[in-house]
C-alpha positions in Angstrom: 81.6 164.6 73.8 84.7 163.5 75.7 86.9 161.0 73.8 87.2 157.6 75.4 90.6 157.0 76.9 92.7 154.4 75.1 93.7 151.4 77.1 97.4 151.6 77.9 100.0 149.4 76.1 102.1 147.2 78.4 105.5 145.7 77.6 107.3 142.9 79.5 111.0 142.9 78.9 112.5 139.5 79.7 109.1 137.8 79.1 110.6 134.3 78.7 112.8 134.4 81.9 111.9 133.0 85.3 110.4 136.2 86.7 108.9 137.2 83.4 107.0 133.8 83.3 105.6 134.5 86.8 104.7 138.0 85.6 102.6 136.6 82.8 100.9 134.2 85.2 100.0 137.2 87.4 98.6 139.1 84.4 96.5 136.2 83.4 94.9 136.0 86.9 94.6 139.7 87.7 92.3 141.6 85.4 92.0 144.9 87.3 93.6 146.8 84.4 92.2 146.4 80.9 95.4 146.6 79.0 95.3 147.4 75.3 98.3 145.7 73.6 100.5 143.5 75.8 103.9 143.3 74.1 106.4 140.6 75.0 110.1 141.5 74.5 113.2 139.3 75.0 116.6 138.6 73.6 117.1 137.6 69.9 117.4 134.0 71.1 113.8 134.0 72.4 112.3 136.2 69.6 109.6 134.5 67.7 108.3 132.3 70.6 104.6 132.2 71.1 103.1 132.8 74.6 99.4 133.1 75.5 98.6 136.1 77.6 95.0 136.8 78.6 93.7 134.2 76.2 95.6 135.7 73.2 98.6 134.1 71.6 101.4 136.7 71.3 104.8 136.6 69.6 107.9 137.6 71.5 109.8 140.4 69.7 113.5 141.1 70.0 114.8 143.8 72.4 115.5 146.9 70.2 114.7 150.6 70.5 111.7 150.3 68.2 110.2 147.6 70.4 109.2 150.4 72.8 107.4 152.6 70.3 103.8 153.2 71.4 104.4 151.5 74.8 103.0 153.3 77.9 104.5 151.1 80.6 107.5 148.8 80.2 108.2 146.2 82.9 111.9 145.1 83.1 112.7 141.6 84.5 116.3 141.3 83.2 119.8 141.4 84.7 121.2 144.7 86.0 123.4 145.4 83.0 120.5 144.9 80.6 118.2 147.2 82.6 120.9 149.9 82.9 121.2 150.0 79.1 117.6 149.6 78.0 115.4 151.2 80.7 116.6 154.7 79.7 115.9 153.8 76.0 112.3 152.8 76.9 111.9 156.1 78.8 113.3 158.1 75.8 110.7 156.4 73.6 107.9 157.6 75.9 107.4 154.6 78.1 107.5 154.6 82.0 110.1 151.9 82.8 109.4 149.9 85.9 112.6 148.0 86.7 113.0 144.9 88.8 116.8 144.8 88.8 119.2 146.6 91.1 120.4 149.0 88.5 118.5 152.1 89.6 117.3 151.3 93.2 119.6 153.8 94.9 119.5 156.5 92.2 118.2 159.6 94.0 116.2 160.5 90.9 114.5 157.1 90.7 111.7 156.3 93.2 111.9 152.9 94.9 108.2 151.8 95.3 106.1 149.4 97.3 102.5 150.4 96.5 101.2 149.5 99.9 103.8 151.9 101.5 104.7 154.8 99.1 102.4 154.6 96.1 102.6 158.4 95.8 106.2 158.2 94.7 105.2 156.8 91.3 104.6 160.4 90.2 108.2 161.5 91.1 110.2 160.0 88.3 112.4 162.6 86.5 114.2 159.9 84.6 111.0 158.1 83.6 112.1 155.1 85.6 110.6 153.5 88.8 112.6 150.8 90.7 111.3 147.7 92.3 113.1 146.7 95.6 115.1 143.6 96.3 113.1 140.5 97.1 114.4 140.3 100.7 113.3 143.8 101.5 110.0 143.3 99.8 109.2 140.2 101.8 108.7 142.3 105.0 107.9 145.8 103.6 104.1 145.6 103.5 103.9 144.5 107.1 106.7 146.8 108.3 105.4 149.8 106.4 102.0 149.5 108.0 103.5 149.4 111.5 105.7 152.4 110.7 102.7 154.4 109.6 101.1 154.0 113.0 104.0 153.8 115.4 107.1 155.3 113.7 109.9 152.9 113.0 113.2 153.8 114.7 115.5 150.7 114.6 115.4 147.5 112.6 117.3 144.2 113.1 116.6 141.5 110.6 117.7 137.9 110.1 116.7 136.5 106.7 116.2 132.9 105.7 116.5 133.1 101.9 115.4 130.5 99.4 117.6 129.0 96.7 115.6 130.6 93.9 117.0 134.0 95.1 120.1 132.8 93.3 118.2 132.2 90.1 117.6 129.0 88.2 121.2 128.0 88.9 120.3 128.1 92.7 117.2 126.0 92.2 119.0 123.4 90.1 121.9 123.2 92.6 119.7 122.6 95.6 117.6 120.0 93.8 120.8 118.2 92.8 122.2 118.3 96.3 119.0 117.0 97.8 119.0 114.1 95.3 122.7 113.4 96.2 122.2 113.2 100.0 118.8 111.5 100.1 119.0 108.1 101.8 122.7 108.4 102.4 122.4 108.8 106.2 124.7 111.9 106.1 124.5 114.9 108.3 126.0 113.5 111.6 129.7 114.1 110.8 131.5 117.2 109.7 132.1 117.1 106.0 130.0 114.1 105.2 127.5 116.2 103.2 130.3 117.6 101.0 131.6 114.1 100.6 128.2 112.8 99.4 127.9 115.7 96.9 131.4 114.9 95.6 130.6 111.2 95.3 127.5 112.1 93.3 129.7 114.0 90.8 128.5 117.5 91.7 131.1 120.2 91.0 132.7 121.9 93.9 131.7 125.3 92.5 128.3 126.3 93.9 126.2 129.6 94.1 126.0 129.0 97.9 129.6 129.0 99.1 128.9 125.8 101.0 126.6 122.8 100.7 123.0 123.9 101.1 121.2 120.5 101.5 120.9 119.6 105.2 122.5 122.9 106.0 122.2 126.7 106.3 124.7 129.1 104.8 125.2 132.5 106.5 126.0 134.3 103.2 123.7 135.6 100.5 124.9 138.1 97.8 128.3 139.4 97.0 131.1 140.5 99.3 131.1 144.1 100.4 133.3 146.1 102.8 133.9 145.1 106.4 132.4 141.6 106.0 128.9 142.7 104.9 127.2 141.2 101.9 125.3 143.0 99.2 122.0 141.4 100.3 122.5 142.8 103.9 123.3 146.3 102.7 120.2 146.2 100.4 118.0 145.5 103.3 119.5 148.6 105.1 119.6 151.0 102.2 116.3 150.1 100.6 114.4 150.1 103.8 115.6 153.6 104.5 114.6 154.8 101.0 111.2 153.1 100.8 110.1 154.2 104.3 111.6 157.7 103.9 113.8 157.4 107.0 117.3 158.2 105.8 118.9 157.7 109.3 117.0 154.5 110.2 119.3 152.2 112.2 119.4 148.8 110.5 121.4 145.6 110.9 120.8 142.5 108.8 122.2 139.0 108.6 121.2 137.2 105.4 121.2 133.4 105.5 120.6 130.9 102.6 118.4 128.0 103.6 117.4 124.7 101.7 114.0 126.0 100.5 113.3 126.3 96.8 111.1 129.4 96.8 109.8 131.9 99.5 112.0 134.0 101.7 111.4 134.3 105.5 112.6 136.9 107.9 112.8 137.3 111.7 112.2 141.0 112.3 113.1 142.9 115.5 111.6 146.4 115.1 111.7 149.3 117.6 109.3 152.1 117.3 109.0 155.7 118.6 105.7 155.0 120.3 104.5 152.2 122.5 103.0 149.3 120.5 101.3 146.1 121.8 100.8 142.7 120.1 97.0 143.4 120.0 97.6 146.7 118.2 100.0 145.1 115.8 97.4 142.4 115.0 94.8 145.0 114.2 97.3 146.8 111.9 98.1 143.6 110.0 94.5 142.5 109.8 93.6 145.9 108.2 96.1 145.4 105.4 94.6 143.8 102.3 97.9 142.3 101.2 99.0 141.0 104.6 97.7 137.7 106.1 98.1 137.2 109.9 98.7 133.6 110.9 99.5 133.9 114.6 98.0 131.6 117.2 100.7 130.6 119.7 98.4 128.1 121.5 97.6 126.2 118.3 101.0 126.5 116.8 99.8 128.6 113.9 102.5 130.6 112.1 103.6 131.0 108.5 106.3 128.8 106.8 107.7 128.9 103.3 106.2 125.5 102.4 102.8 126.8 103.5 102.7 130.0 101.5 104.8 129.4 98.3 103.0 130.3 95.1 100.7 132.8 96.8 100.7 136.6 96.7 100.3 138.0 100.2 102.9 138.8 102.9 102.3 136.3 105.8 103.0 137.4 109.4 103.2 135.4 112.6 105.0 134.8 115.9 104.2 138.4 116.9 105.7 139.1 120.4 106.6 142.1 122.5 110.3 142.1 123.1 111.1 141.3 126.7 114.1 143.5 127.2 113.5 146.3 124.6 110.8 149.0 125.1 108.5 149.8 122.2 109.8 146.8 120.3 108.1 143.9 118.4 109.5 140.6 117.2 107.7 138.8 114.4 108.2 136.3 111.6 107.4 137.1 107.9 107.2 134.9 104.8 106.8 136.0 101.2 107.2 134.3 97.9 110.3 135.9 96.5 109.4 135.3 92.9 105.9 136.8 93.3 105.6 139.7 95.8 109.4 139.7 96.0 109.8 140.4 92.3 107.1 140.0 89.6 104.0 140.9 91.6 105.3 144.2 93.1 106.6 145.2 89.7 103.1 144.6 88.2 101.4 146.3 91.1 103.4 149.4 90.3 102.1 149.2 86.7 98.6 148.8 88.0 99.1 151.9 90.2 100.3 153.9 87.2 97.5 152.7 85.0 94.8 153.5 87.5 
C-alpha cells in the first residue's frame, strides 16, 4: 500500500515585514495547498512574536541555519543582502528558496518565474533557488506573456506610473506626510510652492522620491545607472527578456513615480511578429484566469490604481491598435505592487512547486 505523501513544510522569511504581512494574508485566503507546518522566520528583533496563520497561532523564530531544517519551500521577503546570504543556506539545508529580492534575478543559474508565463522553469534550479521578478515587470507580465504566446513579441516600449509603496514603508509615510502638508494650502499653481509648503510643515528635504511627490509626478524610480538610466528601467528590460525567453528583445522603459500609495500602472506599446487586432487581444486577455479586462471606450471603463488596489489580478484596458506602427498594440495595465507585484507571485511559485 502506497504511503500517503506528507504535506510540505513552508517557511516565510521576513514574515513580519510589509510584504511578509501581505504574504500571510494571501495564505489565509488561498487554501489550494494543504501545507503541513508553516514556519515564520524573521530577525532577532521580531523573534517571539505571535501571528495567526490559517487559524493557528504561530511563533516567529529567529533567522538561523537551523530554522530551515525540515523546510521544503522557503519564501524570502527580505532585502537583497539578506537574501544573498541566507537563500543559499536554506538551499543547502534542503529547502527550495523562492526569493522576492533582486539578489538572484539575473543569475543565469536561477530561473526568473511568473507562473502564468514560464511555470516550467521552476524545475530548472541548479542552485536550489527561484527568483521572483521586480514589481514593475510583474505588473504587466501576465498580460504581455499571453500576447507573446500567440503573436510573438518583438519590441516593447513601457512608461510606468509607480506607487509610493514601491519605495517601501518610507515611501508610503513620506507621501502621506506630503499630502497632509499641502492639503487646503492652495498650492500647485506656482513653481516651488509645493516644496515651500513641505518645508513650512517641517518635512525634511531628504526624500525617497528626489522631488516632492504630492501634486506632482517624478520621472525617476530606482537608483542611478549608466547613461542616465535607472535601475527600475533596466529591470524592466532585462527581466522581460529573461522571463519571456527573448534575449534580444528590444525594450525601452521610462519609470515615473506618482502620488499613489499602492498599485503600479503601465502604458505598454508592444510590437509583435504577427498581425494582431484589438478583438484578438481581448479574447487572449479574457482567456487568462489572472487577467481582468476592463475596456469599454464608449462607457469610459478602464482600470485605475484606486479601483484595483488590494486585489490579485492584472487589470488591462485602453487597448488600441497603434495608428502608425504595424503589428502593434497600446494598452494600459494596473497591478497591486505588494500583491501580484511581490507576495502573490512568490506564493504562486510555491503553489506551483507544491502541486
